[in-house]
C-alpha positions as CSV (number, residue, x, y, z in Angstrom):
1,M,52.3,70.3,84.4
2,M,49.3,72.2,83.3
3,N,47.0,74.0,85.8
4,P,43.8,71.9,86.1
5,V,41.9,75.0,87.1
6,H,42.2,76.4,83.6
7,D,42.2,73.1,81.7
8,I,38.9,72.4,79.7
9,L,40.0,69.2,78.0
10,H,41.9,66.2,79.4
11,V,43.0,63.3,77.1
12,D,44.3,60.6,79.4
13,G,46.0,57.6,77.9
14,V,43.6,57.2,75.0
15,S,44.0,54.2,72.8
16,L,41.9,53.1,69.8
17,T,41.9,50.1,67.6
18,G,40.3,49.6,64.2
19,H,39.0,46.7,62.2
20,G,41.2,43.7,62.6
21,G,42.8,45.0,65.7
22,A,45.0,47.6,63.9
23,L,46.2,50.2,66.3
24,I,44.9,53.7,65.4
25,L,45.9,55.6,68.6
26,D,48.2,54.4,71.3
27,N,48.3,56.0,74.7
28,I,47.6,59.7,73.7
29,H,47.7,62.1,76.6
30,F,47.5,65.9,76.8
31,A,45.4,68.7,78.4
32,L,44.1,71.9,76.8
33,R,43.6,75.2,78.4
34,A,40.7,77.6,77.6
35,G,41.7,79.7,74.6
36,E,44.8,77.6,73.8
37,K,45.8,76.8,70.2
38,L,47.1,73.2,69.7
39,A,48.4,72.0,66.3
40,V,48.5,68.3,65.6
41,I,51.1,67.2,63.1
42,G,52.4,63.9,61.8
43,P,52.7,61.8,58.6
44,N,49.6,60.5,56.8
45,G,48.0,57.6,58.7
46,S,49.5,58.6,62.1
47,G,46.1,59.0,63.8
48,K,45.5,62.8,63.6
49,S,42.0,62.7,62.1
50,S,41.0,59.7,64.3
51,L,42.0,61.8,67.4
52,L,39.7,64.6,66.4
53,R,36.8,62.1,65.8
54,A,37.4,60.7,69.3
55,L,37.2,64.2,70.7
56,I,33.8,64.8,69.3
57,G,32.5,61.5,70.6
58,E,32.2,59.9,67.2
59,T,34.4,57.0,68.2
60,R,34.9,55.8,71.8
61,P,38.4,54.8,72.9
62,D,39.2,51.2,73.8
63,S,41.1,52.5,76.8
64,G,41.9,55.7,78.5
65,G,39.5,58.7,78.9
66,I,38.5,62.0,77.5
67,H,37.2,64.6,79.9
68,W,35.5,67.8,78.8
69,R,35.1,70.4,81.5
70,G,35.7,67.9,84.2
71,R,33.2,65.4,83.0
72,A,33.7,62.3,80.9
73,L,32.9,63.2,77.2
74,S,30.7,60.1,76.9
75,E,28.5,61.4,79.6
76,W,27.6,64.6,77.7
77,P,24.5,64.3,75.5
78,A,25.3,64.8,71.8
79,A,23.2,68.0,71.8
80,E,25.1,69.5,74.7
81,R,28.4,68.6,73.2
82,A,27.4,70.4,70.0
83,K,26.8,73.6,71.8
84,S,30.4,73.8,73.0
85,I,32.5,71.7,70.5
86,A,32.5,72.5,66.8
87,F,34.2,70.3,64.2
88,L,35.3,71.2,60.7
89,A,35.9,68.0,58.9
90,Q,38.4,67.5,56.1
91,N,35.8,66.5,53.5
92,D,32.5,68.2,54.4
93,S,29.7,67.3,52.0
94,P,26.9,69.9,52.3
95,D,23.8,70.2,50.2
96,L,25.2,72.4,47.4
97,R,21.7,73.9,46.8
98,L,21.9,75.7,50.2
99,S,22.8,79.4,50.2
100,V,25.9,80.5,52.1
101,E,23.6,82.2,54.7
102,D,21.4,79.1,55.2
103,Y,24.5,76.8,55.5
104,V,26.2,79.0,58.1
105,A,22.9,79.2,60.0
106,L,23.0,75.5,60.5
107,G,25.6,76.2,63.1
108,R,22.9,77.6,65.4
109,L,20.9,74.4,65.3
110,P,22.4,73.0,68.5
111,H,21.2,76.1,70.3
112,G,17.6,75.6,69.0
113,E,17.1,79.3,68.4
114,R,15.8,81.6,65.7
115,S,16.5,84.8,67.7
116,A,17.8,88.1,66.7
117,A,21.0,87.3,68.7
118,G,21.4,84.1,66.7
119,K,21.1,86.0,63.4
120,R,23.7,88.5,64.5
121,I,26.1,85.6,65.2
122,V,25.5,84.2,61.8
123,D,26.0,87.6,60.2
124,E,29.2,88.1,62.1
125,A,30.6,84.6,61.0
126,I,29.8,85.4,57.4
127,G,31.4,88.8,57.6
128,E,34.6,87.8,59.3
129,T,35.2,85.0,56.8
130,G,34.8,87.4,53.9
131,L,31.7,85.9,52.5
132,A,29.2,88.8,52.9
133,P,29.1,89.4,49.1
134,L,28.3,85.8,48.6
135,R,25.8,85.2,51.4
136,H,22.9,84.5,49.0
137,H,24.9,82.4,46.5
138,P,24.3,78.6,46.5
139,L,27.3,76.6,47.8
140,G,27.5,74.9,44.4
141,R,28.6,78.2,42.8
142,L,31.5,78.7,45.3
143,S,35.1,77.8,44.7
144,G,36.7,75.1,46.9
145,G,38.4,77.8,49.0
146,Q,35.1,79.8,49.4
147,R,33.3,76.6,50.4
148,Q,36.0,75.9,53.0
149,R,35.5,79.4,54.4
150,A,31.7,78.8,54.6
151,A,32.3,75.6,56.5
152,L,34.5,77.6,59.0
153,A,31.8,80.2,59.3
154,R,29.2,77.5,60.1
155,A,31.5,76.1,62.8
156,L,32.1,79.6,64.3
157,A,28.3,80.2,64.3
158,Q,28.0,77.4,66.8
159,S,29.8,79.8,69.3
160,P,32.0,76.9,70.5
161,D,34.4,76.8,73.4
162,L,36.5,74.3,71.4
163,L,37.0,74.3,67.7
164,L,38.4,71.2,66.0
165,L,39.9,71.7,62.5
166,D,41.0,68.8,60.2
167,E,43.3,70.2,57.6
168,P,41.4,73.6,57.5
169,T,43.7,75.1,54.9
170,N,42.8,72.6,52.1
171,H,41.7,74.3,48.9
172,L,43.1,77.6,50.0
173,D,45.8,79.7,48.3
174,P,48.6,81.1,50.5
175,P,46.9,84.4,51.3
176,G,43.7,82.5,52.1
177,R,45.5,80.1,54.4
178,S,47.1,83.0,56.3
179,A,43.8,84.8,56.6
180,L,41.9,81.8,57.9
181,L,44.4,80.8,60.5
182,S,44.9,84.4,61.6
183,L,41.2,84.7,62.1
184,V,41.0,81.4,64.1
185,K,44.2,82.3,66.1
186,N,42.7,85.6,67.3
187,K,39.5,84.0,68.5
188,E,39.2,83.7,72.3
189,I,38.4,80.0,72.0
190,A,40.4,76.8,72.3
191,V,41.4,75.3,68.9
192,I,42.9,71.9,68.0
193,A,44.0,72.0,64.3
194,V,45.4,69.2,62.3
195,L,48.0,70.8,60.0
196,H,50.5,69.4,57.5
197,D,52.7,72.4,57.0
198,L,55.4,72.7,59.8
199,P,56.0,76.5,59.4
200,V,52.3,77.1,59.5
201,A,51.9,75.0,62.7
202,E,54.8,76.9,64.3
203,A,53.2,80.3,63.5
204,F,49.7,79.2,64.6
205,A,50.1,77.1,67.7
206,D,50.9,77.7,71.4
207,R,51.8,74.0,71.6
208,I,52.3,71.2,69.0
209,L,51.3,67.6,69.4
210,V,53.4,65.2,67.2
211,L,52.0,61.8,66.3
212,N,53.8,59.0,64.4
213,E,52.6,55.5,63.7
214,S,49.6,56.0,66.1
215,R,51.9,57.1,69.0
216,Q,52.6,60.4,70.7
217,V,56.1,61.5,70.0
218,A,56.1,64.9,71.7
219,C,53.8,67.7,73.0
220,G,55.2,71.1,73.8
221,T,55.9,74.6,72.6
222,P,56.9,75.0,68.9
223,E,60.4,75.9,70.1
224,A,60.7,72.7,72.0
225,V,59.0,70.3,69.5
226,L,60.4,71.6,66.2
227,Q,63.9,70.4,66.8
228,T,65.9,68.0,64.6
229,P,65.9,65.2,67.3
230,V,62.1,65.2,67.3
231,I,61.2,65.8,63.7
232,L,64.0,64.0,61.8
233,P,62.7,60.5,62.8
234,V,59.1,61.5,62.0
235,F,59.4,63.7,58.9
236,G,62.9,63.0,57.7
237,M,63.8,66.7,58.0
238,N,66.4,68.8,59.9
239,S,65.5,72.0,61.7
240,F,67.7,75.0,62.1
241,K,67.5,78.8,62.5
242,V,69.0,81.5,60.3
243,A,68.8,85.3,60.4
244,H,66.9,87.0,57.5
245,P,69.5,88.7,55.3
246,V,67.5,92.0,55.3
247,S,65.4,92.3,58.4
248,G,67.6,90.2,60.7
249,K,64.5,88.4,61.9
250,T,65.2,84.8,63.0
251,L,63.7,82.2,60.6
252,R,63.3,78.5,61.1
253,I,64.4,76.4,58.1
254,F,63.3,72.8,57.5
255,D,65.7,70.9,55.3
256,V,65.6,67.3,53.9
257,P,69.1,65.8,54.1
258,H,70.6,64.7,50.8
259,C,71.4,61.0,50.5
260,A,75.0,60.3,49.4
């Protein structure tokens, strides 16, 4: 049981249906603490992205409730939500004529400011995502990975208390994935990240939420969740630990069983 004093987000029995009555989310329930990192994993079509869109108020659940800082999410004006909740979508489509600096500065719009403090926040977001040398370049001249980092910088420039990330490592090479998630992990903000790589989710998250066929399978620590009884029915993989042959460090291995 989580301590409600420190919880900033409560998702209580959220269900959502789509066109034709198809079930998209079925009785999802969890709470999130300030500064906590939660990974959401599951097969394609399990409801991961739909959950994030419900958490930004883009879609309203058919049943259940979402409470942000003790108040129903639907009661928060959109402008107020945008000051504290940032969302990095899987397929962002910005105006490619914008410079990196102007694009990142859009993150300050919810705060309605053009202050020196706001500019410092934009400069910091550009710097920590490694985009300072490209700050005056138009987005259209950036690679997919660089554009993804610019989108993260824009989200960070919102100064959110909760950052929602939908497949944030798309278009990034392995070093880029590691750098982006390390940056986010070390931020003193709550993060909910949809991830498709189980070892990445294990390294990033304090807890992992597993979805399958619109339903919640498990929510707990990586050690508790990434066990064969949980992940085999969902991903078709076994999980076991081995010692690294040189360092002796314990490594978790995910293995797809061979069919006879």
